[in-house]
PARO-908899 format. One record per atom (N, C-alpha, C, O, CB): residue number from 1; atom name; z, y, x. Coordinates in steps of 0.2 Angstrom, whole numbers. Atoms other than C-alpha are relative to their C-alpha. Glycine has a CB too. Layout:
NUM/CA/Z/Y/X;
...
This chain:
1/N/0/-5/5;
1/CA/0/0/0;
1/C/-1/6/4;
1/O/3/6/9;
1/CB/6/1/-4;
2/N/0/-6/-3;
2/CA/-5/17/6;
2/C/5/5/-1;
2/O/7/6/-7;
2/CB/-5/3/-1;
3/N/-5/-5/1;
3/CA/9/30/8;
3/C/-1/5/4;
3/O/-2/3/10;
3/CB/7/-1/0;
4/N/1/-6/-4;
4/CA/7/48/14;
4/C/5/4/-2;
4/O/6/5/-8;
4/CB/-7/4/-1;
5/N/-5/-5/3;
5/CA/23/59/13;
5/C/1/6/4;
5/O/1/5/11;
5/CB/6/-4/-1;
6/N/0/-6/-4;
6/CA/25/77/19;
6/C/8/1/1;
6/O/11/0/-4;
6/CB/-3/5/-3;
7/N/-6/-3/-1;
7/CA/41/83/25;
7/C/1/8/4;
7/O/-3/10/8;
7/CB/3/-5/4;
8/N/-2/-7/-4;
8/CA/48/101/31;
8/C/-2/6/-4;
8/O/-2/11/-1;
8/CB/-4/0/7;
9/N/1/-6/2;
9/CA/43/113/19;
9/C/8/3/-2;
9/O/13/0/-2;
9/CB/-5/-1/-7;
10/N/-5/-3/2;
10/CA/55/126/13;
10/C/-1/7/-1;
10/O/-7/9/-3;
10/CB/5/0/6;
11/N/0/-8/1;
11/CA/59/145/12;
11/C/2/3/7;
11/O/7/2/11;
11/CB/7/3/-7;
12/N/-1/-4/-7;
12/CA/57/157/27;
12/C/-1/8/-2;
12/O/-4/11/-7;
12/CB/-6/-3/6;
13/N/2/-7/1;
13/CA/56/175/29;
13/C/-8/2/4;
13/O/-10/-1/9;
13/CB/6/5/4;
14/N/6/-2/-5;
14/CA/40/184/36;
14/C/1/1/7;
14/O/5/4/10;
14/CB/-1/6/-2;
15/N/-2/0/-8;
15/CA/38/181/54;
15/C/3/-7/2;
15/O/2/-9/8;
15/CB/7/7/3;
16/N/-4/5/-2;
16/CA/48/165/53;
16/C/-5/-7/2;
16/O/-11/-6/2;
16/CB/5/-1/-6;
17/N/3/5/-1;
17/CA/42/147/57;
17/C/2/-7/-3;
17/O/8/-8/-5;
17/CB/-1/0/6;
18/N/-3/6/3;
18/CA/42/129/50;
18/C/-5/-5/3;
18/O/-11/-4/4;
18/CB/1/1/-8;
19/N/4/7/-3;
19/CA/35/112/56;
19/C/0/-4/-6;
19/O/5/-7/-9;
19/CB/2/-3/7;
20/N/1/5/5;
20/CA/28/101/43;
20/C/-2/-6/3;
20/O/-6/-7/8;
20/CB/-6/2/-4;
21/N/1/6/-2;
21/CA/27/83/45;
21/C/-3/-5/-5;
21/O/-1/-5/-11;
21/CB/6/-3/2;
22/N/3/5/4;
22/CA/16/69/38;
22/C/-1/-7/3;
22/O/-5/-8/7;
22/CB/-7/2/-1;
23/N/0/7/-2;
23/CA/20/51/39;
23/C/-5/-4/-5;
23/O/-5/-5/-12;
23/CB/7/-2/-1;
24/N/5/4/3;
24/CA/6/39/35;
24/C/2/-8/1;
24/O/4/-10/7;
24/CB/-8/1/4;
25/N/0/8/-1;
25/CA/8/20/32;
25/C/-5/-3/-5;
25/O/-7/0/-10;
25/CB/7/-4/-2;
26/N/6/4/4;
26/CA/-4/7/25;
26/C/-6/1/3;
26/O/-11/-3/1;
26/CB/0/3/-8;
27/N/7/-1/-2;
27/CA/-18/14/35;
27/C/0/0/7;
27/O/5/2/11;
27/CB/-3/6/-2;
28/N/1/0/-8;
28/CA/-25/12/53;
28/C/0/7/2;
28/O/-6/10/4;
28/CB/-6/-4/2;
29/N/-1/-6/-1;
29/CA/-18/29/57;
29/C/-5/4/6;
29/O/-8/9/5;
29/CB/8/1/2;
30/N/3/-2/-5;
30/CA/-27/31/73;
30/C/-9/1/-1;
30/O/-13/5/2;
30/CB/1/-5/4;
31/N/7/-1/2;
31/CA/-44/30/64;
31/C/-2/5/-6;
31/O/-8/5/-8;
31/CB/-3/-7/-1;
32/N/0/-6/6;
32/CA/-42/43/51;
32/C/0/7/2;
32/O/5/9/6;
32/CB/5/-2/-4;
33/N/-1/-7/-1;
33/CA/-45/62/52;
33/C/5/2/-5;
33/O/6/1/-11;
33/CB/-7/3/-2;
34/N/-6/-3/4;
34/CA/-29/71/47;
34/C/-2/7/-1;
34/O/-4/11/3;
34/CB/6/-1/5;
35/N/0/-6/2;
35/CA/-29/86/37;
35/C/6/4/-4;
35/O/10/0/-7;
35/CB/-5/0/-4;
36/N/-6/-5/5;
36/CA/-17/100/29;
36/C/-4/4/-3;
36/O/-8/8/0;
36/CB/6/3/4;
37/N/3/-4/4;
37/CA/-22/108/14;
37/C/6/5/-3;
37/O/12/4/-2;
37/CB/-4/-4/-5;
38/N/-4/-3/4;
38/CA/-14/121/3;
38/C/-2/3/-6;
38/O/-8/6/-8;
38/CB/3/5/4;
39/N/3/-3/7;
39/CA/-14/127/-15;
39/C/5/6/0;
39/O/11/5/-1;
39/CB/1/-5/-7;
40/N/-4/-6/1;
40/CA/-7/146/-16;
40/C/0/0/-6;
40/O/-4/-2/-10;
40/CB/-3/6/4;
41/N/-1/0/8;
41/CA/0/151/-32;
41/C/-7/3/-4;
41/O/-10/7/-1;
41/CB/7/5/-2;
42/N/7/-3/4;
42/CA/-15/154/-45;
42/C/-6/-1/4;
42/O/-11/2/2;
42/CB/0/8/-1;
43/N/7/1/-3;
43/CA/-28/149/-33;
43/C/-2/-8/1;
43/O/2/-12/-1;
43/CB/0/4/6;
44/N/3/7/0;
44/CA/-38/134/-29;
44/C/2/-3/7;
44/O/3/1/11;
44/CB/-10/0/-2;
45/N/-2/1/-6;
45/CA/-33/123/-15;
45/C/-6/0/6;
45/O/-12/0/5;
45/CB/3/-7/0;
46/N/4/-1/-6;
46/CA/-39/126/3;
46/C/1/-3/6;
46/O/7/-5/7;
46/CB/0/7/1;
47/N/-1/3/-7;
47/CA/-42/119/19;
47/C/4/4/5;
47/O/3/10/5;
47/CB/-7/-1/3;
48/N/-4/-4/-5;
48/CA/-29/124/32;
48/C/-1/-2/7;
48/O/-2/2/12;
48/CB/7/-1/0;
49/N/2/4/-7;
49/CA/-33/112/47;
49/C/0/-6/-1;
49/O/2/-10/-6;
49/CB/6/1/6;
50/N/2/8/-1;
50/CA/-41/97/52;
50/C/0/-3/7;
50/O/-2/0/11;
50/CB/-8/0/-3;
51/N/0/3/-7;
51/CA/-38/86/67;
51/C/-4/-7/0;
51/O/-3/-11/-4;
51/CB/7/-1/1;
52/N/3/6/0;
52/CA/-50/73/72;
52/C/4/-6/2;
52/O/10/-5/4;
52/CB/-7/1/3;
53/N/-4/6/0;
53/CA/-45/54/74;
53/C/1/0/8;
53/O/6/-4/10;
53/CB/-4/-7/-3;
54/N/-1/0/-6;
54/CA/-46/57/93;
54/C/5/5/3;
54/O/7/6/8;
54/CB/-7/1/4;
55/N/-4/-5/-3;
55/CA/-34/71/93;
55/C/-3/6/4;
55/O/1/10/8;
55/CB/5/-5/4;
56/N/3/-4/-6;
56/CA/-47/82/102;
56/C/-4/6/-5;
56/O/-4/12/-2;
56/CB/-5/-4/5;
57/N/3/-5/4;
57/CA/-57/91/88;
57/C/4/3/-5;
57/O/8/-1/-8;
57/CB/-6/-4/-4;
58/N/-3/-4/4;
58/CA/-49/104/77;
58/C/-4/5/-3;
58/O/-9/7/-1;
58/CB/6/3/3;
59/N/3/-6/3;
59/CA/-54/116/64;
59/C/5/3/-5;
59/O/9/0/-9;
59/CB/-6/-3/-4;
60/N/-5/-3/4;
60/CA/-43/129/56;
60/C/-4/6/-5;
60/O/-9/7/-5;
60/CB/5/4/6;
61/N/2/-6/5;
61/CA/-44/142/42;
61/C/0/6/3;
61/O/5/7/6;
61/CB/5/0/-6;
62/N/-1/-6/-4;
62/CA/-48/159/49;
62/C/7/4/-1;
62/O/8/7/4;
62/CB/-4/4/-2;
63/N/-7/-4/1;
63/CA/-31/166/41;
63/C/5/-4/4;
63/O/10/-1/4;
63/CB/3/1/-7;
64/N/-6/3/-5;
64/CA/-21/154/52;
64/C/-1/-2/6;
64/O/2/-6/10;
64/CB/3/-6/-3;
65/N/2/0/-8;
65/CA/-30/154/68;
65/C/5/4/4;
65/O/7/9/3;
65/CB/-7/3/1;
66/N/-5/-4/-4;
66/CA/-18/158/81;
66/C/7/0/-2;
66/O/11/2/2;
66/CB/-2/7/1;
67/N/-8/1/3;
67/CA/-2/154/71;
67/C/2/-7/-2;
67/O/7/-8/-1;
67/CB/0/4/-7;
68/N/-2/7/2;
68/CA/-3/136/65;
68/C/-4/-5/5;
68/O/-9/-3/7;
68/CB/-3/-1/-8;
69/N/2/5/-4;
69/CA/-6/121/76;
69/C/0/-6/-4;
69/O/5/-7/-8;
69/CB/4/0/7;
70/N/0/6/3;
70/CA/-11/104/69;
70/C/1/-5/7;
70/O/-2/-4/12;
70/CB/-8/-1/-4;
71/N/0/5/-5;
71/CA/-7/89/80;
71/C/2/-7/-4;
71/O/4/-8/-10;
71/CB/6/2/7;
72/N/-2/6/2;
72/CA/-3/71/79;
72/C/2/-5/4;
72/O/0/-5/10;
72/CB/-6/-3/-3;
73/N/-4/5/-5;
73/CA/8/57/86;
73/C/-2/-8/-3;
73/O/1/-10/-7;
73/CB/9/1/0;
74/N/3/6/2;
74/CA/-2/40/85;
74/C/6/-5/0;
74/O/7/-9/-5;
74/CB/-7/-3/5;
75/N/-5/5/0;
75/CA/14/31/90;
75/C/6/-1/-6;
75/O/10/-5/-7;
75/CB/3/0/7;
76/N/-4/-1/5;
76/CA/23/37/75;
76/C/-3/1/-7;
76/O/0/2/-12;
76/CB/3/5/1;
77/N/4/-1/6;
77/CA/9/37/62;
77/C/1/6/-3;
77/O/1/6/-9;
77/CB/2/-5/-5;
78/N/-1/-7/3;
78/CA/13/56/60;
78/C/-4/5/3;
78/O/-6/5/9;
78/CB/7/3/0;
79/N/2/-6/-2;
79/CA/4/72/59;
79/C/4/6/-1;
79/O/9/5/-5;
79/CB/-6/1/-4;
80/N/-4/-6/1;
80/CA/11/89/61;
80/C/-4/6/-1;
80/O/-10/7/2;
80/CB/5/1/6;
81/N/2/-8/1;
81/CA/8/107/56;
81/C/5/5/3;
81/O/10/6/0;
81/CB/-1/1/-9;
82/N/-4/-4/-2;
82/CA/17/119/66;
82/C/-3/7/-2;
82/O/-8/8/0;
82/CB/2/0/6;
83/N/1/-5/3;
83/CA/18/135/57;
83/C/3/7/3;
83/O/9/8/1;
83/CB/2/-1/-6;
84/N/-3/-6/-3;
84/CA/22/152/66;
84/C/-2/6/-3;
84/O/-7/6/-6;
84/CB/-2/1/7;
85/N/1/-7/3;
85/CA/23/170/61;
85/C/-3/-1/-7;
85/O/-8/2/-9;
85/CB/-5/4/4;
86/N/2/0/5;
86/CA/22/165/44;
86/C/1/6/-4;
86/O/5/11/-4;
86/CB/4/-5/-3;
87/N/1/-7/4;
87/CA/16/178/31;
87/C/1/-2/-8;
87/O/1/-8/-10;
87/CB/-8/4/2;
88/N/-1/1/7;
88/CA/18/180/12;
88/C/-6/-5/-4;
88/O/-5/-8/-8;
88/CB/0/6/-3;
89/N/6/3/3;
89/CA/0/174/9;
89/C/0/-8/2;
89/O/-3/-12/-1;
89/CB/-6/3/3;
90/N/-1/7/-1;
90/CA/6/157/17;
90/C/3/-5/-5;
90/O/3/-11/-5;
90/CB/3/-1/6;
91/N/-3/5/5;
91/CA/15/152/2;
91/C/-4/-3/-4;
91/O/-10/-1/-6;
91/CB/5/4/-4;
92/N/4/5/4;
92/CA/9/137/-7;
92/C/4/-7/1;
92/O/9/-9/4;
92/CB/-7/0/2;
93/N/-1/8/-1;
93/CA/10/119/-9;
93/C/-4/-3/5;
93/O/-10/-2/5;
93/CB/-2/-5/-8;
94/N/4/3/-6;
94/CA/5/110/7;
94/C/-1/-7/-1;
94/O/4/-10/-4;
94/CB/3/0/7;
95/N/1/7/1;
95/CA/-3/93/6;
95/C/-4/-2/6;
95/O/-7/1/10;
95/CB/-4/-1/-6;
96/N/2/4/-6;
96/CA/-7/80/20;
96/C/-6/-4/-4;
96/O/-6/-6/-10;
96/CB/6/-4/3;
97/N/5/5/2;
97/CA/-23/70/19;
97/C/-2/-4/6;
97/O/-1/-2/12;
97/CB/-6/4/-3;
98/N/3/4/-6;
98/CA/-30/56/29;
98/C/-7/-2/-3;
98/O/-8/-2/-9;
98/CB/4/-7/1;
99/N/7/1/3;
99/CA/-49/53/27;
99/C/-4/-3/6;
99/O/-4/-3/12;
99/CB/-2/8/-2;
100/N/5/3/-4;
100/CA/-63/43/34;
100/C/-6/0/-5;
100/O/-6/-2/-11;
100/CB/2/-8/4;
101/N/7/1/5;
101/CA/-81/44/28;
101/C/-2/-6/-3;
101/O/-6/-5/-8;
101/CB/-6/2/2;
102/N/1/7/2;
102/CA/-83/25/26;
102/C/6/-2/-3;
102/O/6/-8/-5;
102/CB/-1/-4/6;
103/N/-7/4/3;
103/CA/-65/22/18;
103/C/2/6/-6;
103/O/5/3/-11;
103/CB/6/-1/6;
104/N/-3/-3/5;
104/CA/-61/37/7;
104/C/6/5/3;
104/O/7/5/9;
104/CB/3/-4/-6;
105/N/-5/-4/-2;
105/CA/-47/49/8;
105/C/7/-1/-5;
105/O/7/-3/-11;
105/CB/-3/7/0;
106/N/-7/1/3;
106/CA/-28/48/3;
106/C/4/7/0;
106/O/3/11/5;
106/CB/3/-5/4;
107/N/-4/-6/-1;
107/CA/-16/62/-1;
107/C/7/-2/-1;
107/O/9/-7/-4;
107/CB/-3/6/-6;
108/N/-7/1/2;
108/CA/3/65/-1;
108/C/1/5/-5;
108/O/-5/7/-8;
108/CB/5/3/6;
109/N/-2/-3/7;
109/CA/12/74/-16;
109/C/2/7/2;
109/O/4/10/-3;
109/CB/6/-3/-3;
110/N/0/-7/-2;
110/CA/14/90/-6;
110/C/7/2/0;
110/O/11/-1/-3;
110/CB/-4/4/-4;
111/N/-6/-3/-2;
111/CA/28/101/0;
111/C/0/7/-1;
111/O/-5/10/1;
111/CB/2/-2/7;
112/N/0/-7/1;
112/CA/32/119/-5;
112/C/2/3/6;
112/O/8/2/9;
112/CB/4/1/-6;
113/N/-1/-6/-5;
113/CA/32/132/8;
113/C/0/6/-4;
113/O/-5/7/-7;
113/CB/-5/1/6;
114/N/0/-7/4;
114/CA/38/149/1;
114/C/2/5/6;
114/O/6/4/10;
114/CB/7/0/-6;
115/N/-2/-5/-5;
115/CA/38/165/12;
115/C/2/6/-3;
115/O/-2/9/-6;
115/CB/-6/1/5;
116/N/-3/-4/5;
116/CA/48/178/4;
116/C/5/4/5;
116/O/8/2/10;
116/CB/5/-5/-7;
117/N/-6/-4/-3;
117/CA/60/193/10;
117/C/6/1/-5;
117/O/11/4/-3;
117/CB/-2/6/3;
């Protein structure tokens, strides 16, 4: 059974930091592209960051470049999203995804991130 569980959301003030974790089970983690997405209040889901299966290729939403870092630890079947200098517009539900073109995609249930003063 595939399980994807996100941890690490919370409430922070502008300028603060959070690290999200995404633990994957039931999939060959090292063969999947990992991604973080978010749904801001009242908006559509958007891609935040994606990391290739080898851990070398990344893609970031322009709004988070230079502030967020996606990474993965194959030994722990876990992907991370380090979020620094958080801003009000980073508020939303953050989802983790594991995907492969020939296998499909799986999603976690999300974790809430709130940036407020």
